[in-house]
C-alpha atoms as a printed R data frame, in Angstrom:
   type eleno elety resid chain resno       x      y       z
1  ATOM     1    CA   UNK     A     1  23.965  5.124  12.813
2  ATOM     2    CA   UNK     A     2  21.901  2.844  10.605
3  ATOM     3    CA   UNK     A     3  19.219  4.317   8.372
4  ATOM     4    CA   UNK     A     4  16.262  2.093   7.631
5  ATOM     5    CA   UNK     A     5  13.951  2.751   4.746
6  ATOM     6    CA   UNK     A     6  10.482  1.344   4.970
7  ATOM     7    CA   UNK     A     7   9.044  0.578   1.582
8  ATOM     8    CA   UNK     A     8   5.419  1.632   1.334
9  ATOM     9    CA   UNK     A     9   3.190 -0.270  -1.033
10 ATOM    10    CA   UNK     A    10   1.148  2.108  -3.178
11 ATOM    11    CA   UNK     A    11  -2.116  0.741  -4.525
12 ATOM    12    CA   UNK     A    12  -4.492  2.171  -7.114
13 ATOM    13    CA   UNK     A    13  -8.269  2.102  -6.969
14 ATOM    14    CA   UNK     A    14 -10.962  3.272  -9.376
15 ATOM    15    CA   UNK     A    15 -14.463  4.136  -8.240
16 ATOM    16    CA   UNK     A    16 -17.340  4.515 -10.710
17 ATOM    17    CA   UNK     A    17 -19.742  7.212  -9.558
18 ATOM    18    CA   UNK     A    18 -23.076  8.760 -10.569
19 ATOM    19    CA   UNK     A    19 -23.731 12.353 -11.618
20 ATOM    20    CA   UNK     A    20 -20.233 13.318 -12.706
21 ATOM    21    CA   UNK     A    21 -21.080 16.145 -15.073
22 ATOM    22    CA   UNK     A    22 -18.425 18.796 -15.537
23 ATOM    23    CA   UNK     A    23 -14.938 20.094 -14.911
24 ATOM    24    CA   UNK     A    24 -16.154 21.756 -11.725
25 ATOM    25    CA   UNK     A    25 -17.153 18.352 -10.385
26 ATOM    26    CA   UNK     A    26 -13.720 17.010 -11.288
27 ATOM    27    CA   UNK     A    27 -11.964 19.850  -9.494
28 ATOM    28    CA   UNK     A    28 -14.109 19.481  -6.375
29 ATOM    29    CA   UNK     A    29 -13.454 15.745  -6.154
30 ATOM    30    CA   UNK     A    30  -9.739 16.032  -6.911
31 ATOM    31    CA   UNK     A    31  -9.179 18.719  -4.296
32 ATOM    32    CA   UNK     A    32 -11.262 16.950  -1.634
33 ATOM    33    CA   UNK     A    33  -9.579 13.570  -2.058
34 ATOM    34    CA   UNK     A    34  -6.047 14.921  -2.314
35 ATOM    35    CA   UNK     A    35  -6.583 16.622   1.067
36 ATOM    36    CA   UNK     A    36  -7.125 13.223   2.699
37 ATOM    37    CA   UNK     A    37  -4.113 11.739   4.431
38 ATOM    38    CA   UNK     A    38  -2.485  8.994   2.379
39 ATOM    39    CA   UNK     A    39  -4.441  9.726  -0.819
40 ATOM    40    CA   UNK     A    40  -2.621 11.082  -3.852
41 ATOM    41    CA   UNK     A    41  -2.627 11.294  -7.635
42 ATOM    42    CA   UNK     A    42  -6.401 11.591  -7.920
43 ATOM    43    CA   UNK     A    43  -7.622 11.532 -11.525
44 ATOM    44    CA   UNK     A    44 -11.247 12.159 -12.467
45 ATOM    45    CA   UNK     A    45 -12.528 11.005 -15.867
46 ATOM    46    CA   UNK     A    46 -15.854 12.663 -16.675
47 ATOM    47    CA   UNK     A    47 -16.465 10.520 -19.762
48 ATOM    48    CA   UNK     A    48 -16.045  7.277 -17.807
49 ATOM    49    CA   UNK     A    49 -17.681  8.612 -14.611
50 ATOM    50    CA   UNK     A    50 -14.638  7.410 -12.729
51 ATOM    51    CA   UNK     A    51 -12.315  8.550  -9.981
52 ATOM    52    CA   UNK     A    52  -8.906  6.895  -9.690
53 ATOM    53    CA   UNK     A    53  -6.568  7.464  -6.769
54 ATOM    54    CA   UNK     A    54  -3.513  6.014  -5.087
55 ATOM    55    CA   UNK     A    55  -3.424  4.945  -1.445
56 ATOM    56    CA   UNK     A    56  -1.209  3.020   0.955
57 ATOM    57    CA   UNK     A    57  -3.670  1.404   3.403
58 ATOM    58    CA   UNK     A    58  -6.938 -0.447   2.763
59 ATOM    59    CA   UNK     A    59  -8.720  1.629   5.416
60 ATOM    60    CA   UNK     A    60  -8.233  4.711   3.229
61 ATOM    61    CA   UNK     A    61 -10.565  3.322   0.559
62 ATOM    62    CA   UNK     A    62 -13.529  3.476   2.938
63 ATOM    63    CA   UNK     A    63 -12.601  7.056   3.852
64 ATOM    64    CA   UNK     A    64 -12.557  8.014   0.158
65 ATOM    65    CA   UNK     A    65 -15.923  6.316  -0.422
66 ATOM    66    CA   UNK     A    66 -17.422  8.184   2.538
67 ATOM    67    CA   UNK     A    67 -15.963 11.481   1.305
68 ATOM    68    CA   UNK     A    68 -17.407 10.989  -2.181
69 ATOM    69    CA   UNK     A    69 -20.805 10.216  -0.663
70 ATOM    70    CA   UNK     A    70 -20.669 13.273   1.620
71 ATOM    71    CA   UNK     A    71 -19.928 15.428  -1.444
72 ATOM    72    CA   UNK     A    72 -23.014 14.035  -3.197
73 ATOM    73    CA   UNK     A    73 -21.545 11.400  -5.507
74 ATOM    74    CA   UNK     A    74 -22.835  7.866  -5.081
75 ATOM    75    CA   UNK     A    75 -20.783  4.835  -6.051
76 ATOM    76    CA   UNK     A    76 -22.026  2.637  -8.864
77 ATOM    77    CA   UNK     A    77 -19.314  0.001  -8.530
78 ATOM    78    CA   UNK     A    78 -15.650 -0.150  -7.727
79 ATOM    79    CA   UNK     A    79 -12.696 -2.257  -8.749
80 ATOM    80    CA   UNK     A    80  -8.949 -2.412  -8.315
81 ATOM    81    CA   UNK     A    81  -6.667 -1.771 -11.256
């Protein structure tokens, strides 16, 4: 039997958002994004108003952006690290 390992490319994205005010906001965002399939290692930086996460497929970025919006945080700009 031959075992094949498929190497998954992990990418990192940072979103800059409005109205990031406290640790409660950070916890809400972290928990919500980490529940999404394929999203991991979410880090929220209140001082920089940023959310950084890892993902494996480009389509997941749109899902994260929609989730942030549904939670009440609007994107200011985004960029890849």
